[in-house]
C-alpha positions in Angstrom: 0.0 0.0 0.0 0.8 3.7 -0.1 1.0 6.3 2.6 -0.9 9.6 1.9 0.8 12.6 3.4 -1.7 15.4 3.9 -0.4 19.0 4.5 -1.6 22.5 4.4 -0.3 25.8 3.2 -0.3 28.2 6.1 -0.9 31.3 4.0 -3.7 30.0 1.7 -5.0 27.3 4.0 -5.1 25.1 1.0 -4.9 21.3 1.9 -2.8 19.1 -0.4 -1.5 15.5 -0.4 1.2 13.3 -1.8 1.6 9.6 -1.9 4.7 7.5 -1.0 5.5 3.9 -0.4 7.8 4.8 2.5 7.9 7.7 4.8 10.6 9.0 7.2 9.4 11.4 9.9 12.1 13.7 10.9 10.0 16.4 12.4 12.1 16.9 15.7 10.6 18.0 18.9 8.3 20.8 17.6 5.9 20.8 20.5 5.8 23.3 23.4 8.9 23.5 25.5 9.0 21.5 28.6 8.4 23.4 31.8 9.5 22.7 35.3 7.1 21.2 37.8 7.0 24.3 40.0 4.7 27.3 39.4 5.8 30.5 37.8 4.6 33.4 39.9 2.7 36.0 37.9 5.0 38.9 39.3 8.1 37.5 37.7 6.7 35.5 34.7 8.2 37.8 32.3 11.6 37.1 33.6 11.2 33.3 33.2 11.9 32.6 29.6 12.6 29.7 27.2 15.1 31.5 24.8 17.6 34.5 25.0 15.5 37.0 23.1 14.7 39.1 26.3 18.1 39.0 27.9 19.6 42.4 28.4 23.3 43.3 28.9 24.3 43.4 32.6 21.7 40.9 33.8 22.4 38.0 36.1 21.1 35.1 34.0 20.6 31.5 35.2 20.3 28.9 32.4 18.5 25.8 33.4 19.2 22.4 31.7 21.9 20.0 30.8 21.3 19.3 27.1 22.9 21.0 24.0 20.4 23.9 23.9 21.3 24.7 27.5 24.9 24.6 26.7 24.6 26.7 23.6 22.5 29.3 25.4 25.0 29.5 28.2 28.3 29.7 26.5 26.6 31.6 23.6 25.6 34.3 26.0 29.1 34.5 27.3 30.4 35.0 23.9 27.7 37.2 22.5 28.8 40.7 21.5 27.0 43.4 23.4 26.3 41.0 26.4 29.8 41.3 28.0 28.4 42.5 31.3 26.0 39.6 31.8 26.7 37.1 34.6 25.8 33.6 33.4 25.1 30.7 35.7 24.5 27.2 34.4 22.1 25.1 36.6 21.7 21.4 36.0 20.5 18.8 38.4 23.3 16.4 37.7 26.9 17.2 38.9 28.4 16.5 35.4 27.5 17.2 31.8 26.3 13.9 30.2 23.9 14.9 27.5 25.7 17.5 25.4 27.5 16.6 22.1 31.4 16.8 22.4 31.7 20.3 21.0 29.1 21.8 23.3 30.5 19.9 26.3 34.0 21.3 25.5 32.8 24.8 25.1 30.7 24.8 28.2 33.4 23.2 30.4 35.9 25.7 29.1 33.9 28.6 30.5 32.9 26.7 33.7 36.5 25.9 34.4 37.9 29.4 33.9 35.1 31.0 35.9 33.6 33.0 33.1 30.4 30.9 33.6 29.3 30.2 37.2 28.7 26.6 38.1 25.4 25.6 39.8 25.3 22.0 38.8 24.5 19.0 41.0 21.4 20.7 42.5 17.9 21.1 41.3 15.5 24.1 41.6 12.8 23.7 44.3 10.9 26.8 43.5 11.1 30.4 42.3 9.6 33.5 44.0 9.7 37.2 43.5 11.9 39.4 45.6 10.7 42.9 46.9 12.0 44.3 43.6 10.3 41.6 41.5 13.6 39.9 40.7 13.8 36.1 40.8 14.7 34.4 44.0 15.7 30.8 43.1 15.3 28.3 45.9 17.5 25.2 45.4 17.0 21.7 46.8 20.1 22.0 49.0 18.6 24.8 50.9 20.4 27.7 49.2 18.9 30.6 47.4 20.2 33.0 44.8 18.7 36.1 43.1 18.7 36.5 39.3 17.5 39.0 36.9 16.4 36.4 34.5 16.1 32.5 34.1 16.2 30.8 30.8 14.9 27.3 30.7 16.2 24.7 28.1 14.6 21.6 29.2 13.8 20.2 25.8 10.6 20.1 23.9 7.7 17.8 23.8 7.3 15.1 21.1 4.9 16.0 18.3 2.2 13.7 19.7 -0.6 14.6 17.3 1.2 13.6 14.2 2.3 10.3 15.8 -1.2 9.5 17.0 -2.8 10.4 13.7 -0.3 8.1 11.9 -1.1 5.2 14.3 2.5 5.1 15.5 2.9 3.3 18.7 4.5 5.3 21.5 6.1 4.5 24.8 7.3 6.5 27.7 7.2 10.3 27.3 5.3 9.7 24.0 8.5 8.6 22.2 7.9 6.4 19.2 8.5 2.7 19.5 10.9 1.8 16.7 13.4 -0.8 15.6 16.8 0.7 16.5 18.5 -1.1 13.7 16.2 0.2 11.0 14.3 3.1 12.7 11.1 1.5 11.4 8.0 2.0 13.6 5.2 -0.6 14.2 3.8 0.6 10.8 5.6 -1.1 8.0 7.4 1.5 5.8 7.0 4.3 8.3 10.2 5.5 10.0 11.0 8.0 12.7 14.5 9.6 13.0 16.4 12.4 14.8 15.2 14.3 17.8 11.7 12.9 17.7 13.2 9.6 19.0 16.0 11.0 21.2 16.7 14.0 23.4 20.4 14.2 22.5 20.0 16.9 19.9 22.8 15.5 17.8 22.9 16.1 14.0 25.4 13.3 13.6 23.0 10.9 15.4 20.2 12.0 13.0 22.4 11.3 10.0 23.1 7.8 11.4 19.4 7.2 11.9 18.8 8.4 8.3 21.4 5.9 7.1 19.7 3.0 8.9 16.3 3.9 7.5 17.4 4.4 3.9 19.5 1.3 3.9 16.5 -0.6 5.2 14.3 0.9 2.4 16.9 0.1 -0.3 17.1 -3.4 0.9 13.4 -3.8 0.7 13.4 -2.7 -2.9 15.7 -5.2 -4.1 
């Protein structure tokens, strides 16, 4: 049989479709960003962000997360022209970096080791609350507290559940597709998932490897 891929044009709202014998889904994690379990008080909500777009020079910024996006936000802000007066702190619940690719790990550790970036790893955030000046008081699980002008969360994105469900793809924990790790094929014959939709590592090299597995399997099935 053939798959029918139905898609729309955002400007014209015109719905179109194409048909294919095999389909590889490489849509990434395009859902809403993951949020922490604690509440964001209304008084400081504007200071609690999911990217660097609102950061201003001279601010004390805490970047929360341990993946590639967190590393790129943190050392990217350190290196960003016009942001030289920012004080950047990296917070990650684990004491060591384990989820970043080698380049991001090297860059992040470089600035942590030389003190350009402040290290607040090995401890989680318990809660956030406004100070009298409506800055962010961050309360950590080790009983300590720090005040920041801004917090930037890089906790990953959610999987695009709707497209998976609508395609009848079986999902497991955290709505991640169930797939054959040797071929990347899902429970639907001829339908493959690759890249960030099946992993939180954010690695382009890993996505290329996934694509190789999938295409090789498709090529073998056509012989």
